[in-house]
C-alpha positions in Angstrom: 230.0 118.1 11.8 226.5 119.7 10.9 223.8 116.7 10.1 220.6 117.5 8.4 217.6 115.0 8.8 213.7 115.5 7.5 211.7 116.5 10.4 208.1 116.5 8.2 207.5 116.4 4.8 204.1 117.5 3.0 202.0 114.8 2.0 201.7 113.5 -2.3 198.9 115.9 -3.4 199.0 113.2 -6.8 199.9 110.2 -8.4 201.2 111.7 -11.5 205.0 111.7 -10.9 205.6 115.0 -13.5 203.8 117.0 -10.6 206.3 119.1 -9.2 206.2 122.0 -6.6 207.5 124.9 -8.6 207.6 127.6 -5.7 206.8 128.4 -2.3 207.3 131.1 0.2 206.8 131.7 4.1 205.3 133.7 6.4 206.2 133.0 10.3 203.2 133.6 12.8 205.9 133.3 15.8 209.3 132.2 16.5 208.4 128.3 15.8 205.1 128.2 13.6 204.8 129.6 10.3 202.4 129.4 7.0 203.5 127.7 4.1 202.5 128.5 0.8 203.0 125.9 -2.4 202.3 126.1 -5.9 202.3 123.2 -8.6 202.8 122.6 -12.0 199.2 121.3 -12.7 198.0 125.1 -11.2 197.2 123.9 -7.7 197.6 126.3 -5.0 197.9 124.9 -1.2 198.3 126.7 2.3 199.5 125.2 5.2 200.0 125.9 8.7 203.0 124.3 10.1 203.1 123.7 14.2 206.5 123.2 15.3 205.4 121.4 19.3 203.1 119.0 16.9 205.1 118.9 14.1 202.4 118.7 11.5 201.1 120.3 8.4 197.9 121.5 8.6 196.2 122.3 5.1 194.3 125.8 5.1 193.5 126.4 1.2 193.3 123.9 -1.4 192.4 125.5 -4.8 193.4 126.0 -8.6 194.2 128.7 -10.8 193.5 127.8 -13.9 195.2 124.9 -15.8 197.9 126.5 -16.5 201.4 126.1 -14.4 202.5 128.4 -11.7 206.0 129.6 -11.7 206.3 131.7 -8.9 204.8 133.0 -5.1 204.7 135.3 -3.0 203.2 136.1 0.7 203.2 139.7 1.1 201.9 141.7 4.4 200.6 144.9 2.9 198.2 147.2 5.2 197.2 144.8 8.0 196.2 142.0 5.3 198.2 139.1 4.0 198.4 138.5 0.0 199.1 135.8 -2.0 200.6 136.3 -5.3 200.4 134.3 -8.3 202.8 134.6 -11.1 201.7 132.0 -14.0 202.3 130.8 -17.4 199.8 133.0 -19.1 201.2 136.6 -18.3 198.9 137.7 -15.7 199.8 138.1 -12.1 196.7 137.2 -9.8 196.9 138.3 -6.1 194.4 137.3 -3.6 193.7 138.5 0.2 194.5 135.4 2.3 194.0 137.2 5.5 191.0 135.5 6.7 192.7 132.0 5.1 195.7 132.1 7.8 193.6 132.7 10.4 190.8 130.2 10.0 191.6 126.6 11.8 191.3 124.5 8.5 187.9 122.8 9.1 186.6 124.5 5.9 189.1 123.5 3.4 186.9 121.9 0.9 184.4 124.5 0.8 186.7 127.6 0.5 185.9 129.5 -2.6 188.9 132.4 -3.2 188.8 134.9 -5.8 191.6 137.0 -6.7 191.6 140.6 -5.3 193.1 141.7 -8.7 194.8 140.3 -11.7 196.6 142.4 -13.7 198.3 141.1 -17.6 201.8 142.1 -17.3 203.5 139.5 -20.1 202.2 138.0 -23.0 203.2 134.3 -21.7 204.9 132.7 -18.6 206.2 135.0 -15.4 209.5 133.7 -15.0 210.6 135.9 -11.7 208.9 138.1 -9.3 210.4 140.4 -6.5 208.5 143.5 -4.7 208.9 146.3 -2.2 206.9 148.3 0.3 207.6 151.8 -0.4 208.0 154.5 2.0 204.7 156.0 0.9 203.1 152.7 1.7 203.0 151.4 -1.7 203.7 147.8 -3.2 205.8 147.5 -6.0 206.0 144.6 -7.9 208.8 143.5 -10.3 208.9 141.0 -13.4 210.8 139.3 -15.9 209.3 136.8 -18.6 210.1 134.2 -21.2 208.7 137.1 -23.5 212.1 138.8 -23.2 210.5 142.0 -21.0 210.6 143.3 -17.6 207.5 144.8 -15.5 206.9 147.3 -13.1 203.7 147.4 -11.4 202.7 149.8 -8.4 199.5 148.9 -6.2 198.0 150.6 -3.0 194.6 150.3 -1.2 191.4 152.0 -2.4 190.8 154.5 0.7 186.7 154.1 -0.6 186.6 150.1 -1.2 189.6 148.8 0.8 190.6 146.8 -1.8 193.8 146.4 -3.9 194.0 148.6 -6.7 196.7 149.2 -9.6 197.8 153.0 -9.9 201.0 152.4 -11.8 202.2 149.7 -14.8 205.5 150.0 -17.0 206.0 147.1 -19.3 209.4 147.1 -21.2 208.9 144.1 -24.2 212.0 142.7 -26.0 214.4 144.3 -23.6 216.6 141.2 -23.8 217.0 139.1 -26.2 216.1 136.0 -24.8 214.2 135.2 -21.4 214.5 137.0 -18.3 215.4 134.4 -15.4 215.6 136.3 -12.2 215.0 139.6 -10.5 216.4 141.3 -7.2 215.3 144.8 -5.8 218.1 146.1 -3.7 219.6 149.4 -2.2 216.2 150.3 0.1 214.0 149.7 -3.3 215.8 152.2 -5.7 217.6 149.6 -8.0 216.8 146.5 -9.7 218.8 143.7 -10.8 217.9 141.3 -13.8 219.8 138.2 -15.1 218.5 136.4 -18.4 219.6 133.6 -20.6 221.7 135.8 -23.1 224.2 136.1 -19.7 223.6 140.3 -19.9 223.1 141.4 -16.0 221.2 144.6 -16.0 220.8 147.5 -13.2 217.6 149.3 -13.4 216.9 153.1 -11.6 213.4 152.2 -9.8 213.4 155.3 -7.8 211.8 157.8 -10.4 208.0 158.3 -10.0 207.5 159.1 -13.8 210.2 156.3 -15.1 209.3 153.2 -13.3 212.1 151.3 -15.3 215.4 153.0 -16.3 218.3 151.2 -17.8 220.8 152.2 -16.0 224.4 149.5 -16.6 224.6 146.4 -18.1 227.4 143.6 -18.0 228.1 140.5 -19.7 228.6 137.5 -17.4 230.2 134.2 -18.4 228.2 132.2 -16.5 226.3 130.0 -19.0 222.5 129.7 -18.6 222.1 132.4 -16.0 219.5 131.5 -13.7 219.0 132.5 -10.1 220.6 135.6 -8.2 220.7 137.0 -4.9 222.7 140.6 -3.5 224.2 140.7 -0.3 224.3 144.3 1.4 228.2 144.6 2.5 227.7 148.4 3.4 225.4 151.3 2.3 227.7 151.7 -1.1 228.5 148.2 -1.6 226.7 145.3 -2.5 227.8 141.7 -3.3 226.1 139.7 -6.2 225.7 136.5 -6.7 225.1 134.8 -9.9 224.1 131.1 -10.6 223.9 129.0 -13.8 226.6 126.7 -15.0 228.6 127.3 -12.2 228.0 130.7 -9.7 229.9 133.9 -9.9 230.2 136.8 -7.1 230.4 140.4 -8.0 231.3 143.6 -6.4 228.1 146.0 -6.9 
C-alpha cells in the first residue's frame, strides 16, 4: 500500500488563524532541489529554496505586494530570466524579475526591496485564475479570468534596448459570462484556451490569431455545480481529456 508522510513544513508566518497560503508555484533547480513561491491572504509573498540533502527550506525573499489578498501566482522562465507573477484582488498583474533572488544565498532577506518590473490593470477586481504560454515567436502570453465575469489576454516581450519586460498586446472581454470565471487552461500548443465559470458553462477560445487574441469558439453546459478547477490531459494530437472539478468531478472528451 502507498503511504504518505510529512518531510518538511514551512514555518508559521502569523498568529492570525485566518491567514492562509492562497497559491504556490515551484521551479526545479536540479533533480532534487527547487524554488518555492508562496502567496498569502494578507498580501505577503515569500520565496524559498528547498534542499533535499538537508531537508530544509531557506527563505530567499519576504515582502508584501500591497494590502490586498493574492489569489494566484506563477514562476516563469522567459528569455534567460525568471519572473514571479502575482494576480491579486485589485485586478492588476504584477510581474517581478526574481533571477537575482533565486541565485542569492538568502543572507539579505530583510534588506531586499523588490519592485515590479511591470504592472498591468487587467480586471476591475480580483483575478481568480491565470495560465500562460511561451509562443514560438518568443512572446509570453498570460490569460486571466476574474470575478468581474471577464476574460483577458496579455502578450509580453523583452524590449531589445532596455532589456525590460513590456506589454505589446492586450484584450479584455468584460462580462463575457454571467458569473465569476474560476479557472482557465491553455492547450493544443497554445492555440486554444478553456475557461470554466460559476454559471456552469465551459468555454473554448481560439487564441491563435494575432489580430484577435480571444475568439469564442464553443461553449457547453456542465452539470458540475459550483464549477471550479479544471485540467486538460492530451491523449493524442486530435483529442484531449478535460477534467472539471466542483461539487463532484466530470471528465469530457474534447
